[in-house]
C-alpha positions as CSV (number, residue, x, y, z in Angstrom):
1,M,46.6,42.9,-5.6
2,R,47.8,45.7,-7.7
3,R,48.0,45.8,-11.5
4,I,51.7,45.0,-12.4
5,S,53.6,47.2,-15.2
6,H,55.3,45.5,-17.8
7,I,58.6,47.8,-18.3
8,E,61.5,46.8,-21.0
9,N,64.1,49.4,-20.5
10,I,66.4,49.2,-17.5
11,G,66.5,53.0,-16.9
12,E,63.0,53.4,-16.9
13,C,62.7,50.7,-14.0
14,V,65.6,52.2,-12.0
15,E,63.5,55.6,-11.9
16,R,60.3,54.2,-11.5
17,I,62.2,52.8,-7.8
18,L,63.7,56.1,-7.0
19,E,60.2,57.6,-7.7
20,S,58.9,54.8,-5.3
21,C,61.5,55.1,-2.8
22,G,62.4,58.0,-2.2
23,Q,65.7,59.6,-1.3
24,H,66.8,56.0,0.5
25,V,66.4,52.9,-1.4
26,V,66.4,50.1,1.1
27,L,66.6,46.8,-1.6
28,A,66.0,43.6,-0.6
29,I,67.8,40.8,-3.1
30,P,67.8,37.2,-2.9
31,L,70.9,34.9,-2.3
32,G,72.9,33.1,-5.0
33,I,71.5,33.1,-8.7
34,G,68.4,35.0,-8.2
35,K,69.9,38.8,-8.4
36,P,69.3,40.3,-11.1
37,N,72.2,41.9,-12.1
38,H,72.1,44.4,-14.9
39,L,68.9,45.5,-12.9
40,V,71.3,46.1,-9.7
41,N,74.8,47.3,-11.3
42,A,71.9,50.3,-13.0
43,L,70.6,51.1,-9.5
44,Y,73.7,51.4,-7.9
45,R,75.5,53.5,-10.6
46,R,72.8,55.6,-10.6
47,I,72.8,56.3,-7.1
48,A,76.9,56.2,-6.9
49,A,76.4,59.3,-8.8
50,D,73.8,61.0,-6.5
51,A,75.7,62.2,-3.3
52,S,72.1,63.1,-2.4
53,R,70.9,60.0,-2.4
54,Q,71.3,56.2,-0.8
55,L,71.3,52.5,-1.3
56,T,71.2,50.0,1.5
57,I,71.6,46.2,0.0
58,H,70.1,43.7,2.2
59,T,71.4,40.1,0.5
60,A,73.7,37.0,0.8
61,L,76.4,35.0,-1.2
62,S,77.0,37.7,-4.2
63,L,78.7,35.3,-6.2
64,A,81.5,36.6,-8.8
65,V,83.4,35.4,-11.2
66,P,87.2,34.4,-9.8
67,K,89.7,36.4,-10.7
68,P,93.5,34.5,-10.6
69,G,96.1,35.5,-8.9
70,S,99.4,35.2,-9.7
71,D,100.6,35.1,-14.0
72,I,100.5,31.4,-14.2
73,E,97.0,31.0,-12.6
74,R,96.1,33.9,-15.2
75,R,97.7,32.3,-18.3
76,F,95.4,28.9,-17.2
77,A,92.2,30.4,-15.5
78,G,92.0,33.0,-18.1
79,P,90.5,31.0,-20.9
80,F,88.3,28.6,-19.0
81,L,86.2,31.8,-17.0
82,E,85.9,33.3,-20.6
83,R,84.7,29.9,-21.7
84,H,82.9,28.6,-18.8
85,F,81.0,31.8,-18.0
86,G,81.1,33.8,-21.1
87,S,82.9,36.8,-21.8
88,D,80.1,39.4,-21.1
89,Y,79.0,38.3,-17.3
90,P,77.2,41.1,-15.5
91,D,79.6,41.0,-12.6
92,L,77.6,43.0,-9.4
93,D,79.6,46.3,-9.2
94,Y,79.2,46.8,-5.1
95,V,81.4,42.9,-5.0
96,A,83.9,44.5,-6.3
97,A,83.8,47.7,-4.4
98,M,83.7,45.8,-1.3
99,R,86.6,43.8,-1.9
100,G,88.4,46.9,-2.6
101,N,86.9,48.7,0.5
102,A,85.7,51.3,-2.7
103,L,81.8,51.9,-2.0
104,P,81.0,55.2,-2.0
105,A,80.3,56.8,1.0
106,N,76.4,56.8,0.3
107,I,76.4,52.8,-0.6
108,R,76.0,50.3,2.0
109,V,75.9,46.2,1.6
110,H,74.7,43.8,4.6
111,E,75.2,40.3,3.6
112,F,74.4,37.3,5.9
113,Y,77.0,35.2,4.0
114,F,79.7,35.8,1.6
115,Q,81.1,33.7,-1.5
116,S,83.8,31.5,0.2
117,G,86.8,33.8,1.3
118,A,86.0,37.0,-0.6
119,M,85.8,39.5,1.5
120,L,88.5,38.2,4.4
121,G,90.4,41.3,3.8
122,S,87.5,43.7,2.9
123,T,87.3,45.9,5.9
124,Q,83.8,47.7,4.4
125,A,82.2,44.3,4.2
126,Q,83.7,42.8,7.5
127,R,81.5,45.7,9.5
128,D,78.8,45.8,7.9
129,Y,78.1,41.7,7.8
130,V,74.9,40.8,9.9
131,S,75.5,36.9,11.7
132,L,71.9,35.3,11.1
133,N,70.8,31.7,10.9
134,Y,69.3,31.4,7.1
135,T,65.6,30.7,8.7
136,A,65.9,33.9,10.9
137,V,66.6,36.5,8.0
138,A,63.3,37.5,6.8
139,R,62.5,37.8,10.5
140,D,65.0,40.0,11.1
141,L,65.1,41.9,7.8
142,V,61.5,43.1,9.0
143,D,62.7,46.9,11.1
144,A,65.5,47.7,8.0
145,G,63.2,49.6,6.2
146,I,62.8,47.6,3.2
147,N,61.2,49.2,0.2
148,V,62.1,47.4,-2.9
149,I,62.2,43.5,-3.7
150,A,64.0,42.7,-6.4
151,Q,64.8,39.7,-8.6
152,L,64.8,37.3,-11.5
153,V,61.9,35.2,-12.5
154,A,61.2,32.5,-14.8
155,R,57.9,33.1,-16.9
156,R,55.6,30.5,-18.5
157,G,52.4,31.3,-20.9
158,Q,51.2,34.7,-22.5
159,G,48.5,37.1,-22.0
160,D,45.7,36.0,-19.1
161,Q,47.3,32.6,-18.7
162,V,50.9,33.8,-18.3
163,R,52.6,32.9,-14.7
164,Y,55.7,33.3,-12.7
165,S,57.9,31.5,-10.9
166,L,60.9,32.5,-8.1
167,G,62.7,29.6,-9.8
168,C,65.7,28.9,-8.0
169,N,64.7,31.5,-5.1
170,P,61.9,31.4,-3.1
171,D,63.7,31.1,-0.2
172,V,63.6,34.2,1.9
173,T,61.1,36.6,-0.5
174,L,57.5,35.0,0.7
175,D,58.6,35.2,4.3
176,L,59.7,38.7,4.0
177,I,56.5,39.9,2.6
178,D,54.5,38.0,5.3
179,F,56.5,39.4,8.1
180,M,56.1,42.6,7.5
181,R,52.3,42.1,6.4
182,E,52.1,40.8,9.5
183,A,53.7,43.9,11.6
184,G,51.8,46.3,9.5
185,L,53.9,47.5,7.1
186,P,53.5,48.3,3.1
187,R,54.7,46.0,0.6
188,P,57.4,46.6,-1.0
189,L,57.6,48.1,-4.3
190,G,58.0,44.3,-6.2
191,V,60.3,43.9,-9.5
192,G,60.7,40.8,-11.4
193,V,63.0,40.7,-13.9
194,V,61.9,38.1,-16.3
195,S,65.1,35.6,-16.9
196,E,64.5,33.1,-20.3
197,E,67.4,30.6,-18.6
198,L,66.2,30.2,-15.2
199,P,64.0,26.9,-14.7
200,F,60.0,27.6,-14.1
201,L,59.8,25.5,-10.7
202,G,57.2,24.8,-8.6
203,G,55.8,25.0,-5.0
204,D,55.8,27.5,-3.2
205,A,58.4,29.0,-6.1
206,D,54.9,29.1,-8.4
207,V,53.5,32.8,-7.9
208,G,51.0,32.6,-10.7
209,A,50.0,35.8,-12.0
210,A,52.7,37.1,-9.7
211,D,50.4,40.5,-9.0
212,A,50.1,40.2,-5.3
213,L,54.5,39.9,-5.2
214,F,55.0,42.2,-8.0
215,D,54.5,45.7,-9.3
216,I,56.7,45.4,-11.9
217,I,58.0,42.8,-14.5
218,L,61.2,44.0,-16.4
219,C,61.7,42.0,-19.4
220,T,65.0,43.5,-21.1
221,T,67.8,42.7,-23.0
222,P,71.1,41.4,-22.7
223,Q,69.7,38.4,-20.7
224,Q,71.7,37.2,-17.7
225,P,73.1,33.8,-17.9
226,L,73.1,32.0,-14.5
227,F,76.1,31.7,-12.6
228,A,77.0,28.1,-13.1
229,L,80.2,26.6,-10.5
230,P,82.7,24.4,-12.5
231,H,82.3,20.6,-11.6
232,G,84.8,20.1,-8.9
233,K,88.1,17.3,-8.6
234,V,87.5,15.0,-5.5
235,D,91.1,13.9,-4.0
236,D,91.7,11.3,-2.1
237,V,90.9,12.6,1.2
238,E,87.7,14.0,0.2
239,Y,86.8,10.5,-1.1
240,A,87.4,8.6,1.7
241,I,85.8,11.6,3.9
242,G,82.8,10.6,1.2
243,L,83.2,7.2,1.7
244,H,82.9,6.9,5.7
245,A,80.0,9.6,5.7
246,S,78.1,6.5,3.0
247,T,78.0,4.1,5.6
248,L,76.0,6.9,8.0
249,V,72.9,6.9,5.4
250,R,69.7,4.5,6.1
251,D,67.7,3.2,3.6
252,A,64.4,5.0,3.5
253,G,65.8,7.7,5.0
254,T,66.2,11.6,4.6
255,L,69.6,13.6,2.8
256,Q,70.5,17.0,3.6
257,I,73.7,18.0,1.6
258,G,76.1,21.0,0.7
259,I,78.1,21.9,-1.9
260,G,81.4,21.5,-3.0
261,A,83.8,18.5,-3.5
262,L,83.0,16.2,0.0
263,S,79.7,16.7,-1.1
264,D,80.5,15.2,-4.3
265,A,82.4,12.2,-2.6
266,L,79.6,11.4,-0.7
267,V,77.4,11.3,-4.0
268,A,79.4,9.1,-5.5
269,A,80.2,6.6,-2.7
270,L,76.4,6.6,-2.4
271,I,75.9,5.6,-6.2
272,L,78.5,3.2,-5.6
273,R,77.5,1.2,-2.4
274,H,73.8,1.3,-4.7
275,E,74.8,-0.1,-8.2
276,R,78.1,-2.1,-7.5
277,N,77.4,-3.0,-3.7
278,D,80.1,-5.8,-3.9
279,R,83.0,-3.5,-4.9
280,Y,82.1,-1.1,-2.4
281,R,82.0,-3.3,0.1
282,Q,85.6,-4.2,-0.4
283,L,86.5,-1.0,-0.7
284,I,84.9,-0.1,2.3
285,E,86.6,-2.9,4.2
286,T,89.7,-1.6,2.9
287,L,89.4,1.8,3.9
288,G,88.6,0.7,7.4
289,A,85.5,2.8,7.4
290,G,83.6,2.2,10.4
291,S,86.8,0.8,12.4
292,V,86.3,4.2,15.2
293,A,82.4,3.2,15.5
294,P,82.2,-0.3,14.1
295,D,78.5,-0.4,15.3
296,L,78.1,2.3,13.6
297,A,77.1,1.6,10.1
298,E,74.6,-0.8,11.5
299,R,73.1,1.0,14.3
300,I,72.1,4.0,12.3
301,G,73.2,3.3,8.5
302,G,73.6,0.5,6.5
303,L,76.0,-0.8,3.6
304,A,73.3,-2.1,1.2
305,P,71.6,-0.8,-1.8
306,F,68.9,1.4,-1.2
307,T,65.3,-0.3,-1.9
308,S,63.2,2.3,-0.6
309,G,65.1,4.8,-1.9
310,L,65.8,8.2,-0.2
311,H,64.3,11.6,0.3
312,G,65.7,15.0,-0.2
313,S,65.0,17.8,2.4
314,S,67.9,20.4,2.1
315,E,68.3,24.3,1.9
316,M,70.4,24.1,-1.0
317,V,69.1,22.0,-4.4
318,M,72.9,21.3,-6.0
319,D,73.9,18.7,-8.5
320,G,74.2,15.6,-6.2
321,F,70.7,15.6,-6.1
322,M,70.1,15.4,-9.7
323,H,72.4,12.4,-9.7
324,L,70.8,10.7,-6.7
325,R,67.6,11.0,-8.9
326,R,69.1,10.3,-11.9
327,H,70.6,6.6,-10.3
328,G,67.4,6.1,-8.7
329,I,68.1,6.2,-5.2
330,L,66.5,9.6,-4.5
331,T,62.6,8.1,-4.8
332,R,61.0,8.4,-1.5
333,R,58.0,10.5,-1.9
334,V,56.9,12.1,1.1
335,Y,53.1,13.7,1.4
336,Q,52.1,17.5,3.0
337,D,48.9,15.3,4.5
338,L,49.5,14.0,8.3
339,P,46.6,10.7,7.7
340,V,48.6,9.9,4.6
341,Q,51.4,9.9,5.9
342,E,51.0,7.9,9.1
343,A,49.2,5.2,6.7
344,L,52.3,5.3,4.3
345,D,54.5,4.7,7.2
346,A,52.9,2.4,9.2
347,G,52.7,0.2,6.2
348,A,49.4,0.1,5.5
349,I,48.6,1.6,2.2
350,G,51.2,2.0,-0.7
351,E,51.6,4.6,-3.2
352,T,49.6,2.6,-5.3
353,L,46.3,1.6,-4.1
354,R,45.1,-2.0,-3.2
355,A,42.0,-4.2,-2.6
356,G,41.2,-3.8,1.2
357,D,43.5,0.0,1.1
358,A,39.6,2.0,1.8
359,R,38.9,0.5,5.1
360,A,42.5,1.3,5.7
361,L,42.2,4.7,4.3
362,R,39.2,4.8,7.0
363,A,41.2,3.8,9.8
364,F,43.7,6.4,9.8
365,D,41.1,9.5,8.7
366,V,42.7,9.9,4.9
367,L,38.9,9.0,4.4
368,P,36.1,10.7,6.2
369,P,33.2,8.9,7.8
370,R,30.8,11.2,5.4
371,L,31.9,13.4,2.5
372,D,31.0,16.8,2.0
373,A,32.7,19.3,-0.9
374,K,35.7,20.2,0.9
375,S,36.7,16.7,1.7
376,L,35.5,15.1,-1.9
377,R,38.2,17.8,-3.5
378,H,40.9,16.7,-1.1
379,L,40.7,12.8,-2.0
380,V,40.5,14.0,-6.0
381,A,43.7,16.0,-5.1
382,I,45.6,13.3,-3.5
383,G,44.9,10.8,-6.5
384,V,42.3,8.6,-4.1
385,L,39.2,9.6,-6.0
386,D,38.1,10.8,-10.2
387,G,37.9,14.2,-10.5
388,R,34.0,13.4,-11.8
389,S,33.1,12.0,-8.6
390,A,30.3,13.9,-7.2
391,I,28.1,13.7,-4.2
392,E,24.3,13.7,-5.0
393,G,22.0,13.7,-1.9
394,N,23.0,11.0,0.4
395,R,25.5,9.3,-2.3
396,L,28.7,9.7,-3.9
397,R,28.6,8.7,-7.4
398,L,32.1,7.5,-8.8
399,A,33.5,7.9,-11.8
400,D,32.3,4.6,-13.3
401,G,28.9,5.9,-13.2
402,S,28.2,3.6,-9.9
403,E,27.4,5.0,-6.7
404,V,27.9,4.3,-2.7
405,A,26.4,5.4,0.3
406,N,28.1,8.3,1.6
407,D,28.4,6.5,4.6
408,F,32.3,5.2,5.3
409,D,31.7,3.8,8.4
410,D,29.6,1.2,6.5
411,E,31.6,-2.2,5.4
412,Q,29.4,-2.3,2.0
413,S,30.2,1.3,1.4
414,L,33.9,0.6,1.8
415,A,33.8,-2.5,0.1
416,A,32.4,-0.5,-3.2
417,L,35.1,1.8,-2.9
418,D,37.3,-0.3,-2.4
419,R,36.7,-2.2,-5.7
420,H,36.5,1.8,-7.6
421,I,40.0,2.6,-5.4
422,E,42.5,-0.2,-6.6
423,G,44.9,0.5,-8.7
424,R,45.2,4.4,-8.3
425,T,48.0,6.1,-7.4
426,L,48.7,8.9,-4.9
427,L,49.5,12.2,-6.0
428,G,51.4,15.1,-4.4
429,G,54.2,13.2,-3.0
430,Y,57.9,14.7,-3.8
431,Y,61.5,13.3,-3.5
432,L,63.2,16.7,-2.8
433,Q,62.3,19.7,-0.9
434,G,64.6,22.8,-1.0
435,G,64.8,26.6,-0.5
436,F,67.4,27.3,-3.4
437,C,69.2,26.4,-5.8
438,L,72.6,26.7,-6.8
439,G,75.4,24.3,-9.3
440,T,76.4,23.5,-12.6
441,H,75.0,24.0,-16.4
442,A,73.8,20.7,-16.3
443,L,71.9,20.9,-13.1
444,Y,70.0,24.5,-14.7
445,E,69.8,22.1,-17.6
446,W,68.1,19.0,-16.1
447,L,65.9,21.7,-13.6
448,A,64.7,23.1,-16.4
449,N,63.6,20.0,-18.7
450,L,62.1,18.1,-15.7
451,E,58.6,16.9,-16.6
452,G,56.0,14.4,-14.9
453,E,56.5,13.2,-11.6
454,D,60.1,14.3,-11.8
455,Y,58.8,18.0,-12.1
456,A,56.1,17.6,-9.6
457,G,57.9,16.0,-7.3
458,L,60.0,18.5,-6.5
459,E,58.5,20.9,-4.3
460,M,61.0,24.7,-3.9
461,S,60.0,26.0,-0.5
462,R,60.0,28.9,1.6
463,I,63.2,28.5,4.4
464,S,61.4,28.1,7.0
465,E,59.6,25.1,5.9
466,V,63.2,23.2,4.9
467,N,65.3,24.4,7.8
468,R,63.5,23.9,10.8
469,L,60.4,22.2,12.1
470,Q,57.1,23.7,10.9
471,L,55.3,25.2,13.7
472,G,51.5,23.5,14.2
473,H,52.6,20.7,11.6
474,E,55.7,19.6,14.0
475,R,54.2,15.7,13.7
476,L,54.1,15.7,10.0
477,A,57.3,17.1,9.2
478,V,58.7,14.6,11.6
479,L,57.6,11.8,10.2
480,Q,58.5,13.3,6.1
481,R,61.8,13.9,7.7
482,R,62.5,10.4,9.1
483,N,66.3,9.1,9.9
484,A,67.3,12.4,8.6
485,R,71.4,13.1,7.9
486,F,72.5,16.5,7.9
487,F,76.0,16.6,6.0
488,N,77.5,19.9,6.2
489,T,81.2,20.6,6.2
490,C,83.5,22.7,8.7
491,M,86.5,24.3,8.9
492,L,88.2,23.3,12.5
493,A,86.5,21.1,14.9
494,T,87.9,20.9,18.6
495,A,88.1,17.7,20.1
496,L,85.3,18.3,23.0
497,G,83.1,18.7,19.7
498,A,82.5,22.3,18.9
499,A,82.7,23.3,15.8
500,A,84.1,26.4,13.4
501,S,82.8,26.9,10.0
502,D,82.1,30.2,9.3
503,A,85.0,32.7,10.6
504,T,88.8,33.0,11.4
505,E,89.7,32.6,14.9
506,D,90.5,36.5,15.5
507,G,86.3,37.2,14.1
508,R,86.8,37.9,10.4
509,V,84.3,35.7,8.5
510,V,85.4,34.0,6.0
511,S,81.7,32.6,4.7
512,G,79.0,32.7,7.2
513,V,76.5,31.0,9.8
514,G,73.6,29.8,6.8
515,G,71.6,27.5,7.4
516,Q,74.3,24.9,9.4
517,F,73.2,25.7,12.8
518,N,69.7,25.2,11.7
519,F,70.5,21.7,10.3
520,V,72.8,21.3,13.6
521,A,69.7,21.6,15.6
522,L,67.1,20.4,13.4
523,A,69.1,17.2,13.8
524,N,69.0,17.4,17.5
525,A,65.4,18.0,17.3
526,L,64.8,15.0,15.6
527,V,64.6,11.5,17.3
528,D,66.3,9.6,14.5
529,G,68.0,12.6,13.2
530,R,71.9,12.9,13.3
531,S,74.0,15.9,12.4
532,I,77.4,15.4,10.5
533,L,80.1,17.0,9.7
534,M,82.7,16.5,7.9
535,L,86.1,18.1,7.5
536,R,89.9,17.4,6.5
537,A,92.2,16.1,9.0
538,T,94.9,18.6,8.3
539,R,95.5,22.2,6.2
540,R,98.4,23.3,5.0
541,A,98.7,27.0,5.8
542,H,102.0,29.3,4.8
543,G,104.0,26.4,3.7
544,R,103.2,24.3,7.2
545,L,100.9,21.4,7.7
546,E,98.6,22.7,10.5
547,S,95.9,20.1,12.2
548,N,92.2,21.0,11.7
549,I,91.2,19.3,15.1
550,R,92.3,21.5,17.5
551,W,92.1,21.6,21.3
552,N,90.5,24.9,21.0
553,Y,89.8,27.6,18.6
554,G,88.7,30.9,19.4
555,H,85.7,31.5,17.2
556,T,82.6,28.9,17.4
557,T,79.6,28.5,14.4
558,I,78.5,24.8,16.5
559,P,78.7,24.9,20.3
560,R,80.5,21.4,21.8
561,H,76.6,21.3,23.7
562,L,75.4,20.2,20.1
563,R,78.0,17.7,19.4
564,D,77.2,14.1,16.9
565,I,79.1,12.9,14.1
566,Y,82.8,14.1,13.1
567,I,84.2,12.4,10.0
568,T,87.7,13.2,8.9
569,E,89.3,10.9,6.2
570,Y,90.3,9.2,8.9
571,G,87.3,7.9,10.3
572,I,83.9,8.7,12.6
573,A,84.0,10.2,15.8
574,D,80.3,9.5,17.2
575,L,80.1,12.0,20.3
576,R,76.1,12.1,21.1
577,G,76.1,11.9,24.9
578,K,79.6,10.7,25.6
579,T,81.8,11.7,28.1
580,D,84.5,14.6,27.2
581,E,87.2,11.6,28.0
582,E,85.2,9.7,25.3
583,C,84.8,13.1,23.0
584,A,88.2,14.1,23.0
585,I,89.5,10.5,23.0
586,S,87.4,9.6,19.5
587,M,88.4,13.0,17.7
588,I,92.3,12.6,18.7
589,S,91.7,9.2,16.6
590,I,89.9,10.7,13.8
591,S,93.2,13.7,13.4
592,D,96.2,13.1,11.9
593,A,98.9,11.1,13.1
594,Q,101.4,13.9,13.2
595,F,99.2,15.7,15.7
596,H,98.2,12.8,18.2
597,R,100.8,13.6,20.9
598,Q,100.3,17.4,21.1
599,L,96.5,17.1,21.3
600,V,96.8,14.4,23.9
601,D,99.4,16.4,26.3
602,E,96.7,18.8,25.8
603,A,93.5,16.7,26.8
604,I,96.1,15.6,30.0
605,R,96.8,19.6,30.9
606,A,93.3,20.1,31.1
607,H,92.6,16.9,33.0
608,K,89.9,15.6,30.0
609,L,92.7,12.3,29.6
610,A,94.0,10.4,32.5
611,A,98.4,11.4,32.9
612,D,99.1,8.1,31.7
613,F,97.1,7.4,28.3
614,V,98.7,5.9,26.0
615,I,98.3,6.2,22.0
616,P,96.9,3.6,20.7
617,A,99.5,1.9,18.2
618,A,96.6,1.4,15.6
619,W,96.3,5.6,15.3
620,A,99.5,5.3,13.7
621,A,97.6,4.7,10.8
622,N,96.4,7.9,10.2
623,T,98.9,9.2,7.5
624,A,98.0,10.8,4.0
625,A,100.7,8.0,2.4
626,Q,98.7,5.1,4.1
627,L,95.9,6.6,2.7
628,Q,96.7,6.7,-1.0
629,A,98.0,3.3,-0.5
630,R,94.4,1.7,0.8
631,L,92.9,4.2,-2.2
632,K,95.3,3.4,-4.9
633,P,93.8,0.0,-6.0
634,A,90.4,1.6,-6.2
635,R,91.7,4.3,-8.1
636,D,93.4,1.8,-10.8
637,Q,90.5,0.4,-11.3
638,G,88.0,3.2,-12.3
639,L,86.3,3.0,-9.3
640,L,87.4,6.6,-7.9
641,L,87.6,9.2,-11.0
642,D,89.0,12.5,-10.2
643,Y,86.1,13.8,-11.6
644,P,83.1,11.4,-10.6
645,F,81.0,13.6,-12.5
646,G,82.8,14.9,-15.6
647,S,84.9,18.1,-16.0
648,D,84.4,21.2,-17.7
649,F,87.9,21.1,-18.4
650,N,88.7,20.2,-22.2
651,D,91.7,17.2,-22.7
652,I,94.7,20.0,-22.8
653,E,93.5,21.6,-19.3
654,L,93.4,18.5,-17.4
655,R,96.6,17.1,-18.8
656,L,98.1,20.8,-17.2
657,L,95.9,20.5,-14.3
658,G,98.6,17.5,-12.4
659,G,101.8,19.9,-13.4
660,L,100.2,23.0,-11.9
661,G,98.8,21.3,-9.2
662,W,102.3,19.9,-8.2
663,L,104.0,23.7,-9.1
664,K,101.6,25.3,-6.5
665,A,102.1,23.0,-3.8
666,A,105.6,23.3,-4.5
667,M,105.8,27.0,-5.0
668,A,103.9,27.0,-1.5
669,K,106.1,25.3,0.7
670,A,108.9,27.3,-0.7
671,S,110.0,31.3,-0.1
672,G,109.2,32.1,-3.6
673,W,109.1,31.2,-7.3
674,H,112.7,31.8,-7.6
675,R,113.3,29.1,-5.0
676,I,111.7,26.8,-6.3
677,A,112.8,27.2,-10.1
678,A,116.2,25.6,-9.1
679,T,114.7,22.5,-8.3
680,V,111.7,22.6,-10.3
681,I,113.8,22.8,-13.6
682,A,114.1,19.3,-14.7
683,P,115.4,18.0,-18.1
684,G,112.3,15.9,-20.2
685,A,110.0,16.4,-23.3
686,R,108.9,19.8,-23.8
687,D,105.2,19.5,-24.5
688,G,104.2,22.0,-27.4
689,E,100.9,22.3,-27.1
690,L,100.5,22.2,-23.5
691,L,103.1,25.0,-23.4
692,A,100.7,26.8,-26.2
693,R,97.9,26.9,-24.0
694,M,99.4,28.6,-21.2
695,G,101.0,31.0,-23.9
696,L,105.0,29.8,-23.1
697,A,105.6,28.2,-26.4
698,R,107.6,30.9,-27.5
699,P,108.6,32.8,-24.6
700,T,109.4,36.4,-24.6
701,S,111.1,37.2,-22.1
702,L,113.4,35.6,-19.4
703,K,110.4,35.5,-17.2
704,E,108.4,33.5,-19.4
705,R,111.2,31.7,-20.3
706,L,112.2,30.3,-16.8
707,L,107.6,29.8,-16.4
708,A,108.3,27.5,-19.3
709,R,111.3,25.6,-18.3
710,M,109.0,25.5,-14.6
711,L,106.3,24.3,-16.1
712,T,108.2,21.6,-18.3
713,G,109.8,20.1,-15.0
714,A,106.6,19.9,-13.6
715,L,104.5,18.3,-16.2
716,N,107.1,16.2,-16.8
717,R,107.1,15.2,-12.7
718,T,103.7,13.9,-12.8
719,R,103.2,13.0,-16.3
């Protein structure tokens, strides 16, 4: 253990890093919100100004406040972004430099996951991108020469009682340090930057005094606000996908979900299924969910409310899990003790012990034949025995003062113990396991205020514990993840079951592989697990509608031999174990009707469909208009809200969004804003309050007068 230095000045901390690391600083910082932006910027600027030094950064998901593009976007988004993120949010200097291909020659940044779409035009970022599965990051960084690790930490207590937590990012740091130690490499300089906003979370994240990890604790001002995502809007397509997906979730199973509107739609559908089941079933029937694979819900999912509840095991802890917990769905707890988990899964015991359970505990070897000090501590830790119990010779003295023979192959001892343990509750179970957290302000507030079972039941873990079957503990990991459903999104899918999720056809990286391949491989390794990839059937690119289901594509994230389940707004395609012909038919059946003929013809040319294949008449219903008509009654009844979990926009902004969305779509179809102006401008009421919010109430130029008239026309069209 090394003594921790407590520093209150960023400049002093930078000099300590340079002193420790020499001329080349190789910095590892966590993905997402765990980055200490102020410190990273200070180090970046110090080295950028000194050409004799070098800085290499290894990280992922470098979040940045969005930068509006057009004038009309700036008018709307500018005030909102300042209100949501604050006027002084410390964006990372290297992110802006990478976007502009302006990193200094002595600084390089290697990311394994980009903020989606942020670096498509950056030569520097694309060249230095490292394609890694999430679980391989720590292993593969061992040879990178890491000499400093820095991240935000949460703090509790004072003086000798102080404890630290890695908060929202225990995902890679702990594994990296272990891998480096096992390789015989020196531990990197550890810098923990105290954040008063970062939630203090438990599990692996709680690192106690932190002297095994950190050499420096930096506590300085200004404090760094946590990067909070705005609440997203959910449209008809996303709701349809979420409703289809919700039918595949089995009660008492396990859930992994990502982030974004598709995940919000799935969570909203699960809550509707649980709390308003009659309306949910009506909506599923109206939507035609399951029409492509009519037996799938019955075979692997369900439509009923959740009586046993779900367990969450997901690399990312996001708002959806908070909502599922609040609505009484995320309630199935799992345990890190294999015999306990086996006894629970067999129904031999419950989480609250009953009369006769002592015999069951013995049968599953939770209770050994004789207790020693270690096994006694274990039984106390899992809640079977009270902490006042003690071994005295050949007797076990219980908390009430009674004694039993320390021989639990003896029926009398079991009967006596039974009376003592009846009504006790098992300890140590958790309802949610995650590797990192990212979400809205509401999520961070919820995490920071967790108490009791809600706090103890959230296990923040190394990513190696979440995204794969733990080596040496495979049996337990399988039991914990029973009936696991791994929901993720992809950009495109082929008719034969491959997926492109992270890069364009020419290889430019949109985001990264991240953990998606891990999820798919894990689902494949679990007998009752399923990988479910969700995607919109179409996209609009360069003013033209394109299918997201292609016959072939030049880049693959998930290979076709791992094909499982795909969902679009038009249904579910179950591809596991199916022939190429069956896969092609299923995937084309959930594509948009406009592209059926093209896909069928390509399949026939590739000898995957019979030359006389006839497109079923029912597929013609796969249109946006039909989908909207099916969902409209539920929309009108308030079952499917635009913002199911609230909005960060105020009332005026919400009123503006409809018109702005229409205007954006109209302009995307046109060849220029001046061309669309003539068709958008329409007579009607001018809403002074909305125009004032956009700075257009008193236009002073021809362009502003034109924008005001265009916006008025768009608002009148969508009013």
